[in-house]
Every structure is written in structure tokens, then in C-alpha cells.
N, C-alpha and C positions, 0 to 999 in steps of 0.2 A: 528733364523730361518735359513733355508737351504741357503747356500751360492750359488750365481750365478754371472754371469757377471754384472748384475744390482742388486743393493742391497738396502734394505730399513730397517729402524729401527725407533722405537718410543722412545722418551725420555721425562721424567717427568719434563722438564724444558723449559723455553722459548728459542727460537733459538737465537744464537748470531747474531749481526748485520753483514750483508753481503754487498757486493759491490752494488748489484742492487736489489731494492725493486720492485717487480712486481705488487703487489696489497696489500692494507691494509684496513681493515674494522673497523668501530667503535666497541669498545669492548662491551659496554652495549647493543647496538642495535642487535649485533649478538647473544648475550646471550638471549635477549628477543625473538629473532626468534626461537632459539632452544627450549626455554621454551614453546613457543606457540605450537610448534610441539608436545612436550611431553604432553601438557595439552589438546590437541585436542580431544582425546577420551572422555574427561569429560566436554567439553564445550569450550567456548571462554573466554579468559582472559579479565577481565574488567579493567577500568582505575586504580582502587585502587590496584588490583593485580599486574599490570604492575609497578606501583610506588613502591610497596614492593620489586619486583624483582630488580629494579634499585638500591634501597637503600641497599639491602642485598649484592649484588655483588660489588657495589661501595665501601662499607666499607671493604669487604673481600680483594679486590685488592689494597686498600690503604696499607694494612698490608703486602701483599706479592703477587707477580705475580704468579698465580697458573696455568698458561697455560703450555701445552705440545707442542712438535713439532715432525713432521715427517721429517726424513732426508733421502733423496733419492740420491743415487750415481749411475749415469748412464754412460755407455760407450759412446765414442764420437758419437754424433748424435743430433737430434732435438726433444725436448719435446713440444708438443702442450699444454702448461701449462694452457691456458684458458679453453680448453675442459676438462683437468684433474681437474681443479678447480671446474668446474660444476659437474663432476662425484663425487668429494669428498662430495659435498652437497647432491647429490642424494643418495649415498650409505651409508653415515654416517650422517643422518639428526639430530642426537642428539649431534653432535659436533658443537660448535660455531667456524667456521673457520675464522681466524683473519688476517693472513698475509702470503704472498708467497715471497720468496727471492731466488736469485741465485748469482753466481759470475763466473769469468773466469775459464775455466777448469784447474785443477791442477793434475799432476801425471796421466794423461790420463783419468780423471774422471770429469764429469759435476755434480756439487752439487746443489741440490734444498732443501730448508727447508720450511715447512708449519706449522705455529703456529695454535693451536686449543685448545678448552676447552671441555673436555668430560663431558657432563651433564647427570644426572640420576634423575629419578622420585622416590621420597620417600613417603612411606605411613604415616610416623610419622614425627613430627617436620616440619620444613620448607620444602616444597615439592620438591625443586630443590637443587641438590648438585653436587659437582665435584668429580668424581671417574671413572677412566678409565675402570677397569675390569667390574664393575657393569653396566656401560653405554653400553659396548659391549654385555654383557649378555642380556640386555633389547632389543638391536637392533637385535641380532641374537639368539633368545631364543632356537631355535631347533639345533643350531650348537653343534657338539660333539667335545670333546677334548679341547685343550687349545685355548680359544677364542682370546687371544692376538696374538698367532702365526697365527691363521686363519685370523685375521684382517690385520696383516702385509702382509700375502700372498695376500689377496684381494687387498690391496693398491698397492702392486707391480704389480699385474696383470692389474689393472686399469691404472697405469703409463705406462706400456709396450704397452697397447692398443693405447695410444696416443703418442708413441715414435717411431721415425724412425732413424735407425742407419746410420752412415757414411755421414750425410749431414752437414759437418762443413767446414768452410773456412780454407784454408791453411794459416798459419801465416807466412810462409817463403816467401820472395820476389821471384817473378818469374824471370827466366833467360831471358835476352834480346833475341829476336828472329829476324831473318832476315826480311827485309821489305816485301818480297814476301809472307811471311806467315801471315802477319797482317790481311789480309782480311779473312783468314780461321778461325781465332780464334773465332769470334762471332758465326759462323756457328757451330763449334765444341761445343762451350758452350751451344748453343741452343739445340743441339742434346742430350748432356749430361743431361741438365735440363729436356728435354722431356722424356728421358728414366727413369730418377729418378721419375718424376711425374707418369709415367705408373707403375713403381715398387711400389710406395706408394699406388696408387689406388688399385693395385692387392692385396697388403697386407691388406688394409682396407676391401676389399670385402671378403677376406678369413676369417678375424677376425669376420666380420659381419655374415658370413654363420655359423661359429662355434657357435657364440652366439645364433643365431636363432634356430640352431639344438638343443642346450641345452634347450632353452625356450620351443620348441615344445614338448620335452620329459617331461618337468616339467608339462606343460599344460595337456598332455595326461594322466599322472599319476594322476593329480588332478581330471580330468573328471571321470576316472575310480573309483577313491576313492569316489567321490560323488555318483556315481551309486551304488557301493557296499554298502556304508553306508546306503543309502536309502533302499536297499533290506534287509539288516540286520535288520534295524529298524522295518520294517513291517513283518519280519519273526518271531519276538518275539511274544509270546502269550500274548494277553491283558487280564488282570485280573481286576475284579471290586475292587476298593479300597475304604475303609471306610473313609479315610481322605481326600476325594476329596475337601472338603470345607476349608481345612487348608490353612492359608495364609503363603506363603513362600517369601523369599527375594532373588532376583537375581540382578546382576549388570545392570546398565542402558545400557551398551554396548551390553550385551547378549539380553536384552529385545528388543532393537532397531533392532538388527540383525534378531531376529526371526520374529518380526512384519513386517519388510520389505519383508522378503521372503513370509510371508502369504499374504500380500497385492498384490504381483506380481504373485501369484500362478495362477490366472485366465488367465493372459496373457501368462504364460508359458504353460498352458494347451492348449490354442488355437494354439500356435506355435508348440507344440508337435503333434497336430492333422495334421497340414499341412505337417510336415516333415514325419510323418508316411505314408501319402498318396503319397508323393514324392518317398520315399524309396521303397514302395511296388510296385510301377510301374516299378521299375528298376530291372534288373537281377543282383543280388548280388551273386557272387560265394563264395564257402568256407563256413565253419561253424563258422566263427568268432563271438564270443559272442552270439551264438544262445541260449544257456541255459539261459544266463542273460536276453536276450530280452524276452524269454518266461516267466520268473519270473516277469518282469516288466508288461507284458500284464495281468498276473493274478492279480497283485496288482491294476492296473488301472481299471480292470473289477469290482472291489468292490466299486468303487467311481463313482457316476453318474454325469452328467453335471449339474444337479440341485444342488448337493453338492458343486460343484466348484463355481457356481454363488452365493452361500450363504456365501462364504468366507468373502467378504468385510463387510457384516453385522456382522458376528461373530467377526471380528477384532474391529469393533466399540464398540461392547458390552464389549469385553475384555478391551479395552482402558478405557471405562467408569468405570469399576470396579477396574482397577489397580491404585495404588497410586505412583506417581513418586516423589522421595525425591531429591530436588536439592542439589548439592554437596557443602558443606562448604569447606574452604581451606584444611582441613586436613583429609577429608574422601572422598572416591569415591562415585559418585552418585549411587543410588540403587532404585529398584522398588519392591513394595510389591503387590503380586497378589495371587489369589486362585490357589491351585495346579491343579484344574480342567482346569483353563485357561492356565496355564503353559504347561500342557500335550497337550492341544489343539494346542498351538503354536508349540510345538516340532513336533507334527504329521504333521502339515502343512509345516513346514520347511523341514522335511525329505522328504515329497512328492515333494516339490520344487526341492530339490537336486536330487531326483530320475529322475524327468522329465528333468532337466537341463543336467544331465549326459547322459541320453539317447539322448537328442537333439544334444549334441556335437558329439556323436558317429555317429548319422544318418547324420549330416552335413558333417562329414568327408567322410562317405561312398558315399554320393551324389557327393561331389567334386571329389573323386577319380574316380567314374564312369564317370563323365563328362569330366575329364582330359584325360582319356584313349584314346578316339578317336582322340583328338587333338595331343597327343604324337605319336600315330600310324601314323597319317597323316604327321607329321614332319619327322618321320623316313623314310616313303615311299618317301617323297619329297626329 
């Protein structure tokens, strides 16, 4: 990966023993935690499955230690390793994180090593395996390019978010000072510490602002995507299909996802009505998304309040006709239902996305309109 002052690399071996062990977790317990995360979309692990996981990996690690490790080389400074350790679990939940170590700085670098096991879910055979690249591809399915390089970059960015440069104690003994200056030293040290605290706080706020800005952009793109996908769905010409009674098979995850949106459609409808009333009372300048809003109005005009109130009953009927097949060990759970019912759920989910996308845009418009007088008052003040 690209070289910088701080460096990071992944190695397919356990880390060597270092001077200071910061934390160590139980091997099989951490593997079970990661397996439970991987299995969550398909249900909850039962006691028999947990026992099989323990037996499988206990036998595997008796033969060979299959763990990997992250090596982190930092310039002189301080790493908040506890916060970084938490971030590792948050951003790489399919990794079983086992150990964190460090040692005294050498050659101007602070070294940290973090042992982990990259777990992956398999469709065939035993469902859990150890494989770095496949695990990364499952955790970051939309990432383009080399996922290994992107993972190293993300790990380094996470480390640097919890790292502060230049806060190290000087190992050289201090020169003796005249007695008259002894009383000044505590004051000077306190000032230096205070300045350093202010600098760290300023850096943390700057990093937080940058993260929030990126998050807002992602959310805004997601909201627009939901709005446009809903419009596109209803723009398609509906045709009468002869195979409406054909039974089709979909994953339990998709079925649950669509059904949840259909169930909450009525609530989203009422919220949409409230926001429409709010936004129409306000003076909104510009022609931002005017065309899209007009399309949404046309789509909503074709659906009456009676149709919305009928949604929950339709969901109950669809559930009574659908057949959910519980997942055995080596197959994903699936649902068999009529194509007519599937198309019905798709339509309601698309309408839910349409309303949610419009609601998000209206909420932003209302907030911006409400914030404008406050900002003007602050500027005048």
C-alpha cells in the first residue's frame, strides 16, 4: 500500500510475542461471536450449532494457528488503543479479534500488532471458514479495486483517527535547574498540558466534522436514490400477467425486508401528509427537485387513503399464503409465495421508499427554512 509516515500491513501469521500485552480474548469465544454475526441474517445459532463451531475450530487450531495479524508502525505519539480496538470490531465484524500488543519505540517508531481471524460464510460444506480476501469481499461487497489494499487503508485511517502525534515522554534526564526556577516548572508543565489538550480536542472536532460531512453526503445520496427508484418503479407500464398464480422462491431476508416496509407503509403515509402540510405553509425558494415532487404527487394521487388502510390486511393474507422454510445448516432460509403476492409486496415497498425519500427531502427543507432566521439573527447580533 502507499507509504506514509504511519504505516500498516496485514500478515497471514500470528504476531510474535511483544513486550507488553494490551488485551487478549478467548479464541473460541471470539470465533463464536464472529460466526454469530455472520449467521444473523439467517437466524440465531442454537446450542448444537455453537457446539459444532467449537469442535470444528478447536480441532483446526490444534493442527495449526491460522490467525493473521495487523502490524501498525506509528511516528512518536500516543495511540488510544482502546478506542481503536472498539473501532476494529465495529468496522470489521467478521474478524475475530484476539490480541493487541506493543513494545518500547525503536528507530523512531511505535509498533502495535493486533491478532485476528478473518471468517467467511460459505454456501456449501461447513458454513464458516477462514479466508482473508473472501471475508473482506463479504464485508465490503460494493468496494471497487483491490479489497486488501482498501482494507489496509481503512485500518490505517481508523488508527490515525485515534492517534495524536508528539505526546511522548523524553527519555533523556533533565538538566538540573537553579532553585529559583523550581516553582515555575509545575506552572509551565500545566500550561503545556493544557495547550496539548486544546490541540487534541481541536483535532478530534475537525475529524468528527469531516466524518459527519461524509455521512451527510452518503445519507443524502441514499435518500435521493430511494426517491428516484420509487418514481422509476411506478413509471413502468403495468401489464397483465398470465402466470400470476405461479409460486416463486425468494430468500427469507428479501421477504422479511419487503414485508416490513409494507407493514409500516400506513405510518409513513401519515407522516408524509404532516410534512406536506408543513412544507406547503413555508416559502421555499428555488426550483430544487420541483419536477420530482410533481411526479411524486401524481403517483400519490392514484392511491387513496382507503388503499393505505387496507395494507395491513393484505400483509396478513400474503403471510397466510406464503410458506417459510427454516434453514438447515447448509442452505439459506427461503420463502415460497405466489408471484401475485410478491409483486404486491414489491409495489408496497417501492411506495414506502418513495414516501421515505420525499419525507427526508421535506424534513431537510423545513430544517433549512427554520434555521435561516436563527442564523440571520446571530449574524445581526
